[in-house]
C-alpha positions, 0 to 999 in steps of 0.5 A: 069329589069336592076334593081329590088330591094327590101329593108327591114329594121328593124333598122330604119324607114322613117315613122313619128315615126322616126329612131330607133337609137342613135345620130351619135355622140354617137352610141354604135357600134363605139369604137371611134368618127365618123369623121365629113366628114364621118357624112356628107357623111352618112347624104347625103346618107340618104337624097339622098335616101329619098323615094318620098314624105317623104323628110321632115320626113327623113330630120328631123330624120337626123337632130336628128341623126346628132345633128349638124346643121352646118354639116347638112347644109354642107350635105344638100347643095348638097343633096337637089339639087341632090334629087330634080333634080333626083325626077323631083320635080314639080315647079310652074312658073306663075301658070304653072307646070314645072319639075326641072331636070338637063336637064333644069339647066342653072346655080346655082339653076337656071332652064328653063321653055321651054314652057314659055321661062322663067328661074327661081331660085329654092330654093331647101330647101323650094322648092319655085320659085324665080326670074322668068325672060325671057330665050332663046329658044333651037336650036331644038325649033320647034321639042321640041314644037311638042313633047310637044304637042304630049305628052299632049294627051298621059298624059291625057290618061295614067297619072291621074295627070302626068306632062311633060316637054320637053327640047331642049339640043344641038341636043337632045330633052328630054322629062321628065314625072312625076306622083306620088301618096302620101298616108301617112295616109295609110303609103305608097307613090309612084312615076313614072318617065320617061325620053326619049332622042331623037337625032334629027339627027339620030333618036336614042331614049334612055329611062329610066323608074323608079318606086319607092314605099315605104310602112312603116306601122309597117315596111319598104319595098321599091320597086325600079324598073328601065328599060332602053330602046334603040330604034329609030324613023324615022326622018321626019317632026317635027309633024311626028317625035313627033308622032312616038316618043310618039307611041314608048313611049306608047308601051315601058311604057305599056310593062314595066308596064305589066312586073312590074304587072306580077312580082308583081303578082308572088311575094307572091309565090316567093320573099315573100315566101322565106322570111317567115319561112316555119314552126313555131318554133315547126316545126309543121303546125298550126292547125287553125281549132283547134284554132278556135274551142278552141276560140269558146269553150272559148266564149261559156263557158264565156257566161254561 
């Protein structure tokens, strides 16, 4: 992978327990007051890197850390929109789902819903749709529609609750896919994002597939995996081109998923094993049978 990263943190957690640290105004590790602009940057970094499905928890913790709503608003103005666009946030426009991405941005907090021919304003803080109005179509609208239709069956077969939005931007057709599963009661959340850009003139295809998983029960472990793909399809009719693109997507994403699964299956004997102490502090292996016999002996003696 171009990026395969595990993050372990013991100083704070993004769980509902909150950050285990002090306010940024009074952190004991600093000899002098942190400048306001540095506080804003720290807050932006926290917000921008919030795990999927946990933005509100991170926001509340950052608010406690910062202890200054004016600075929080300053940090949030850019972080909110950047985070939502990067995460392919789902918006509902006239009972139809559309992904909020930079490819559909047509103005300040204004985005397009290509399949409906609409534009809408998106409140990034409340994640609400406002001011829906008519919009214009792209220059590659017929190809965009063909790709959109070809993705429908693919999503039904491979994404349990997946959502896709296809944009026409100049000479490019860009397909964005998002699916997620949030299990906060089990202390984990995960999201899959994929972006595929087809140049309608050359047939060149550029794809980026990203997986992000966060597990935070009594700890804080994150998986961020990213794969970049470059390939091409033969340009023919709109339907044939769209079909070829979806076949390419299916193969590339299957290969990526298999690679992640293979890497995951070897983690216990490689990555995690390297993090564990090989022997306890006594420098001797634990005799579990002896401990078990001792426990049984205790239970028998207590019943006499």
